[in-house]
C-alpha atoms as one frame of an Amber mdcrd trajectory, in Angstrom:
protein
   0.000   0.000   0.000   1.346   3.395  -0.941  -0.295   5.043   2.070   1.427
   2.817   4.602   4.867   3.046   6.149   6.784  -0.029   7.310   8.022   0.625
  10.858  10.362  -1.366  13.095  11.067  -0.417  16.707  14.149  -2.269  17.892
  15.978  -2.184  21.221  19.518  -3.460  21.622  18.412  -6.940  22.663  15.046
  -7.439  20.936  12.570  -6.328  18.284   9.842  -4.428  20.121   7.313  -3.838
  17.337   7.090  -4.202  13.585   4.227  -3.411  11.257   2.525  -0.993   8.922
   1.654   2.515  10.058   0.172   5.720   8.700   2.708   7.948  10.468   5.534
   7.957  12.993   6.473  10.854  15.266   9.800  10.943  17.117  11.821  13.556
  18.966  15.374  13.874  17.686  18.201  16.109  18.855  17.161  18.478  16.021
  13.490  18.608  17.092  10.278  16.636  16.691   9.966  14.826  13.380   6.845
  13.474  11.696   7.365  10.742   9.103   4.774   9.932   6.438   5.020   7.467
   3.527   7.410   8.813   0.881   9.582  10.758   3.368  13.095  11.550   2.160
  15.899   9.323   3.514  17.247  10.578   6.837  19.361   9.476   9.793  18.663
  11.198  13.093  19.786  10.827  16.689  16.917  10.274  19.138  16.601  12.855
  21.925  16.993  11.523  25.422  14.669  10.813  27.086  12.278  10.529  24.216
   9.100   9.004  22.965   8.218   7.470  19.615   4.548   7.481  18.573   3.334
   5.133  15.847  -0.057   5.975  14.343  -1.626   2.838  12.912  -4.782   2.314
  10.851  -8.084   3.193  12.435  -6.682   6.123  14.412  -4.970   3.969  17.039
  -1.575   5.001  18.367   1.198   3.036  20.069   3.779   4.974  22.079   7.210
   3.838  23.231   9.501   5.495  25.742  12.988   5.274  24.279  16.442   5.953
  25.589  19.311   6.746  23.243  19.652   5.503  19.714  18.847   6.489  16.161
  16.019   6.841  13.662  16.685   5.681  10.106  14.345   6.511   7.231  14.876
   4.730   3.906  12.769   3.881   0.862  11.840   0.624   2.645  10.492   2.335
   5.779  11.527   3.564   9.216  13.702   1.815  11.776  13.990   3.077  15.336
  17.101   1.569  16.942  17.091   2.491  20.621  19.301   1.481  23.515  16.104
   0.686  25.389  12.424   0.905  24.493   9.253   0.028  26.350   5.616   0.667
  25.642   4.466   3.902  27.257   1.509   4.045  29.589  -1.692   5.156  27.795
  -2.448   8.862  28.111  -5.285   9.794  30.448  -8.437  10.995  28.651
């Protein structure tokens, strides 16, 4: 699908999440970055502490608290390689 972005969230010792998403938002040392399908290739250093938000189909969102690492955007998708990553607690509504 052209409107989907392949995303992998990987910590040093394990793959945390992999799948198709509509958008990814991450905070890098250069500022917050939103990634949509077709984004130009980029390599960025994740801000510490940081959070990566993956927006999946149907309006759902998965958030991960990350520590250290990098964000790589290629033609194949986005890879978040963090020193540590764990699913964030859901935001209160």
